C-alpha positions in Angstrom: 11.5 -20.1 -26.1 9.7 -17.4 -27.9 11.7 -14.8 -29.8 11.2 -11.0 -30.2 13.3 -9.4 -33.0 14.0 -5.6 -32.9 14.2 -3.1 -35.7 17.4 -2.2 -37.2 19.2 0.5 -35.1 17.1 -0.2 -32.0 19.7 -2.5 -30.4 21.9 0.4 -29.2 20.3 0.7 -25.8 20.6 -3.1 -25.0 24.1 -3.0 -26.2 24.6 -0.3 -23.3 22.8 -2.7 -20.9 19.8 -0.5 -20.5 16.9 -2.8 -19.3 14.0 -1.4 -21.3 12.8 -2.0 -24.9 9.7 0.2 -26.0 7.0 -1.2 -28.2 8.1 1.1 -31.1 11.5 -0.8 -31.2 10.0 -4.3 -31.9 10.0 -5.6 -35.4 8.1 -8.9 -34.7 7.5 -11.5 -32.2 5.6 -11.6 -28.9 4.6 -13.8 -26.0 2.2 -14.0 -23.1 2.2 -11.5 -20.4 5.3 -12.0 -18.2 6.7 -14.7 -20.3 10.5 -14.8 -20.8 11.5 -14.4 -24.5 14.8 -14.3 -26.3 15.5 -10.8 -27.6 17.3 -10.6 -30.9 18.8 -7.8 -33.0 17.6 -7.3 -36.6 20.3 -9.6 -37.7 19.3 -12.6 -35.3 22.1 -12.0 -32.9 21.2 -12.6 -29.2 20.9 -9.4 -27.1 19.0 -10.4 -23.9 16.5 -12.4 -22.0 13.5 -10.3 -21.1 9.9 -10.5 -19.7 7.3 -9.2 -22.1 4.4 -6.9 -21.3 2.1 -7.0 -24.4 -0.1 -4.1 -22.8 2.8 -1.7 -21.9 4.8 0.8 -23.9 7.9 -0.7 -22.1 7.3 -3.8 -24.1 10.4 -5.7 -22.8 12.2 -5.6 -19.5 15.4 -7.3 -19.4 16.3 -10.1 -17.0 19.9 -10.9 -18.2 22.3 -10.1 -20.9 23.9 -13.5 -20.7 22.9 -15.9 -23.3 23.7 -18.9 -21.0 21.6 -17.6 -18.1 18.5 -19.7 -17.3 15.6 -17.5 -16.0 13.8 -19.5 -13.4 13.1 -19.6 -9.6 16.9 -20.2 -8.8 17.7 -17.0 -11.0 15.1 -15.0 -8.8 16.6 -16.4 -5.5 20.1 -15.4 -6.6 19.1 -11.9 -7.5 17.1 -11.4 -4.2 20.0 -12.6 -2.2 22.3 -10.2 -3.8 20.0 -7.2 -3.4 19.7 -8.2 0.3 23.3 -8.7 0.9 24.1 -5.3 -0.8 22.0 -3.5 1.8 23.9 -5.2 4.5 27.0 -3.3 3.2 25.4 0.1 3.3 25.4 2.2 6.4 21.6 2.5 7.0 20.5 4.1 10.3 17.0 2.5 10.3 15.1 -0.7 10.5 13.1 0.6 7.5 15.1 -0.5 4.4 14.6 -0.6 0.7 15.7 -4.2 -0.1 14.9 -4.5 -3.7 14.8 -1.4 -6.1 13.6 -2.7 -9.3 15.7 -2.5 -12.4 18.7 -1.3 -10.3 18.7 -4.7 -8.6 18.2 -6.6 -11.8 14.5 -7.4 -10.8 12.5 -5.0 -13.0 9.2 -3.9 -11.7 9.9 -5.3 -8.1 10.0 -3.1 -5.1 10.5 -4.6 -1.6 10.7 -2.6 1.6 11.5 -4.0 5.0 9.9 -2.5 8.2 11.5 -4.2 11.1 10.0 -7.7 10.9 7.7 -7.2 7.9 8.3 -7.1 4.2 6.3 -5.2 1.9 6.4 -5.9 -1.8 5.1 -4.3 -4.9 4.9 -6.4 -8.1 4.6 -3.6 -10.8 5.4 -5.6 -14.1 4.2 -8.6 -15.7 7.5 -10.5 -15.4 7.9 -10.3 -11.6 4.1 -11.0 -11.3 4.6 -14.2 -13.1 7.4 -15.2 -10.7 5.6 -14.0 -7.7 5.5 -17.3 -5.5 9.2 -17.8 -6.3 10.1 -14.3 -5.4 8.2 -14.5 -2.0 10.1 -17.6 -1.1 13.3 -16.1 -2.0 12.7 -13.0 0.1 11.8 -15.1 3.1 14.9 -17.3 2.6 17.2 -14.2 2.2 15.8 -12.3 5.2 14.7 -15.0 7.7 11.3 -13.1 8.0 8.0 -14.9 7.5 5.6 -11.8 7.1 5.3 -10.5 3.4 2.5 -7.9 2.7 1.7 -6.9 -0.9 1.0 -3.3 -1.9 0.7 -3.8 -5.8 -1.9 -1.0 -6.1 -0.1 1.8 -8.1 -1.1 3.3 -11.5 2.0 1.9 -13.1 0.6 -1.7 -12.6 -2.4 -0.7 -14.6 -0.1 0.2 -17.5 1.0 -3.4 -17.6 -2.6 -4.6 -17.9 -2.6 -5.9 -14.4 -5.3 -5.4 -11.7 -4.4 -4.0 -8.3 -3.4 -6.6 -5.6 -3.0 -6.2 -1.9 -2.9 -8.3 1.2 -0.8 -10.8 3.0 1.3 -13.1 0.8 2.9 -14.8 3.7 2.2 -14.6 7.5 -0.4 -12.2 9.0 -0.7 -9.7 11.8 -1.2 -6.0 12.2 -0.4 -3.7 9.3 0.1 -0.8 11.8 4.0 -0.7 12.3 6.7 1.5 14.0 10.2 1.9 12.4 13.3 3.4 13.9 15.1 6.0 12.0 18.2 8.0 13.3 16.9 7.4 16.8 13.3 8.6 16.0 10.2 6.4 16.1 8.0 6.8 13.1 4.6 4.9 12.7 3.1 3.8 9.5 0.3 1.6 8.1 1.5 -0.7 5.3 -2.0 -1.2 4.2 -2.9 2.3 3.7 0.3 4.6 3.7 1.8 6.0 0.6 4.0 3.8 -1.6 4.8 0.7 0.7 3.8 2.6 3.7 6.5 5.4 4.2 9.0 7.5 2.3 12.2 5.7 3.0 13.9 7.5 0.2 13.9 10.7 2.3 15.6 9.0 5.3 19.0 10.7 5.1 17.6 14.0 3.9 15.6 14.1 7.1 18.7 13.6 8.9 20.4 16.5 7.0 17.5 18.7 8.0 17.8 17.7 11.7 21.7 18.4 11.6 21.0 22.0 10.1 18.3 22.6 12.7 20.8 22.0 15.5 22.5 25.3 14.5 19.5 27.3 14.2 18.5 29.4 17.3 15.7 29.9 17.6 13.9 28.8 14.2 10.6 29.2 12.3 10.4 26.3 9.9 7.7 25.5 7.2 7.3 21.8 6.0 5.2 21.9 3.0 3.5 18.7 1.9 4.3 17.3 5.2 2.4 14.0 4.9 2.8 12.2 8.3 5.4 14.7 9.6 8.8 13.0 8.9 10.6 16.2 8.2 8.7 17.9 11.2 10.0 15.4 13.7 13.6 15.8 12.2 13.4 19.5 12.4 12.2 19.6 16.1 14.4 16.7 17.0 17.4 18.7 15.6 16.4 21.8 17.5 16.1 20.0 20.7 19.5 18.4 20.2 21.1 21.8 19.8 19.6 23.1 22.9 17.2 25.3 20.9 13.5 26.0 20.8 11.6 26.6 17.6 8.4 26.3 15.7 7.5 24.2 12.7 4.3 24.9 10.6 3.3 21.9 8.7 0.9 21.8 5.8 -0.8 19.0 4.1 -4.3 18.3 2.4 -4.8 15.0 4.0 -6.3 15.0 7.4 -5.5 11.3 8.2 -1.8 12.1 7.5 -1.8 15.1 9.7 -3.5 13.1 12.5 -0.6 10.5 12.2 1.9 13.4 12.2 0.7 14.6 15.5 0.9 11.2 17.0 4.6 11.1 15.9 5.2 14.2 18.0 4.1 12.4 21.2 5.9 9.1 20.2 9.2 11.1 20.1 8.6 13.2 23.2 8.3 16.4 21.4 6.3 19.5 22.6 3.1 19.8 20.8 3.1 23.6 21.2 6.2 23.7 19.0 4.1 22.6 16.0 1.2 24.0 13.9 -0.8 21.7 11.7 -2.7 23.0 8.7 -5.0 21.0 6.7 -4.9 23.3 3.7 -3.6 23.8 0.1 0.1 24.5 0.2 0.1 27.2 -2.6 -2.7 29.1 -1.1 -1.2 29.0 2.4 2.1 30.2 1.2 0.5 33.1 -0.7 -1.4 34.1 2.5 1.8 33.9 4.5 3.4 36.3 2.0 0.6 38.7 2.5 0.9 38.5 6.2 4.6 39.2 6.0 5.7 36.0 7.6 9.1 34.5 7.0 10.9 31.4 7.8 14.5 30.2 8.7 14.0 27.0 6.8 11.4 25.7 4.2 11.0 22.1 3.2 9.2 21.4 -0.2 8.5 17.9 -0.8 5.5 17.8 -3.3 3.9 14.6 -4.7 5.1 13.4 -8.1 4.1 16.0 -10.7 5.7 14.4 -13.9 5.6 10.7 -14.0 7.2 10.7 -17.5 9.1 13.3 -19.5 5.8 14.1 -21.6 4.4 15.7 -18.4 7.7 17.7 -17.7 6.5 20.9 -19.1 3.4 21.2 -17.1 5.2 20.0 -14.1 8.0 22.5 -14.4 5.5 25.4 -14.1 4.1 23.8 -10.9 7.5 23.3 -9.4 8.6 26.8 -10.2 5.5 28.4 -8.8 6.0 26.7 -5.3 9.7 27.4 -5.4 9.2 31.1 -6.2 6.6 31.3 -3.2 9.1 29.6 -0.9 11.9 32.0 -1.9 9.7 34.9 -1.0 9.1 33.4 2.4 12.7 32.6 3.2 14.7 34.9 5.4 18.1 36.0 4.4 20.5 33.2 5.4 17.5 30.7 5.5 17.6 27.2 4.1 15.3 25.8 1.4 15.1 22.1 1.1 13.4 21.5 -2.2 12.7 18.2 -3.9 11.3 16.7 -6.9 10.3 12.9 -7.1 9.2 13.3 -10.7 11.0 10.7 -12.9 10.1 13.0 -15.9 12.2 15.9 -14.5 15.9 15.4 -14.7 18.3 16.8 -12.1 19.5 19.3 -14.6 16.0 20.4 -15.4 15.1 20.8 -11.7 18.1 22.9 -11.0 16.9 25.1 -13.9 13.4 25.4 -12.5 14.6 26.3 -9.0 17.1 28.8 -10.5 14.2 30.4 -12.6 12.1 30.6 -9.5 14.7 32.4 -7.6 15.1 35.0 -10.4 11.2 35.5 -10.5 11.3 36.0 -6.8 14.2 38.5 -6.9 16.4 36.1 -4.8 19.8 34.5 -5.3 21.3 31.9 -3.1 24.2 29.5 -2.6 23.6 25.8 -3.6 25.0 24.1 -0.5 24.1 20.7 -1.4 22.6 18.4 -4.1 20.5 15.6 -2.6 19.2 12.2 -3.8 17.4 9.3 -2.4 18.8 7.1 0.3 21.6 4.7 -0.8 19.3 1.8 -0.5 17.4 3.3 -3.5 20.3 3.0 -5.9 20.9 4.2 -9.5 23.1 2.2 -11.6 25.5 3.3 -14.4 23.3 1.7 -17.2 19.9 2.9 -15.6 20.0 6.6 -14.8 16.1 6.4 -14.5 16.7 4.9 -11.1 17.6 8.5 -9.8 13.9 9.7 -9.5 14.4 11.7 -6.3 16.5 14.9 -6.6 16.8 17.8 -4.3 18.7 21.0 -3.6 19.7 22.7 -0.3 19.7 26.5 -1.2 20.9 29.1 1.4 19.3 32.6 0.5 21.8 35.3 0.2 
């Protein structure tokens, strides 16, 4: 077994059971991409078993802090089984479920989502790439499913020195699927959709919007960065449940996503006249709405990732502030702003400050009714706060 020794004083994060070691903390030692190595402190004491990524700034990703643990196919099977079992104890109102959430489930770099009878996996680090066949077998054993599709085509994989990889790992069939969520039917394509095909992390936040919409009568709602219309379906379904009519304006710069969003309306029996779809730039559209004097009873801001790391936070903060400032100007008194950041480089505290600053610049104050996170099947652990990448606020304009 190869050994990696850390510099003096660089053991602290591992002693707190944080699963990452950066390249700057390594004194000596190495290994082949994805190889399991013994990690030692500067004094030679055992700290962890980890996979090594020679091309990545995150040089080591920890498998286990137990010296007696053996990292093999049985280890992977146990970790996968525990992750799947944990989701069975969560109250998830959908057949679209995040089954494995990387480091939070002790499988760093592995993402697995279930869409009904199909599993979609992302192998985003050298360690899980090396154990891919064992992990696929473990997933099928733990779920009883025989269709596994790979979507390892993100930028983070290139940082590991790994090429993109997509396609069926087990089974075959159509990549166009339909998931059930809170009673809604939502279509997706696991081969071309964002992430593994859909944004499962926003599942419960869509339900919160639907619940709020039941109390709005009538309502004009803006869904910015709408992608394939999940929040639009939720808003209109909520209005219908409350016995109200309303209208949702949805904006995105992807024509294929908007086309799918319009099909979602028909799939859920919603009136197409209750929705307007704009293939346009969000910022420019909101500025035009302000010039036209338009206002909305609820606004959803769910932009793409603007700060993948803390190094990008300052630039991203300016962008987040600008779109939130525009949204506050468009919000009626008593209106609700659902604003989100999925940027790992922007903490929940910083995001709160950005939104507060945007309100001040817009001359608006508001009540923070709720702080939002990702759905429970996208967990954060005590030792790995980076697992909380999605954060949001519900603000009522005063």
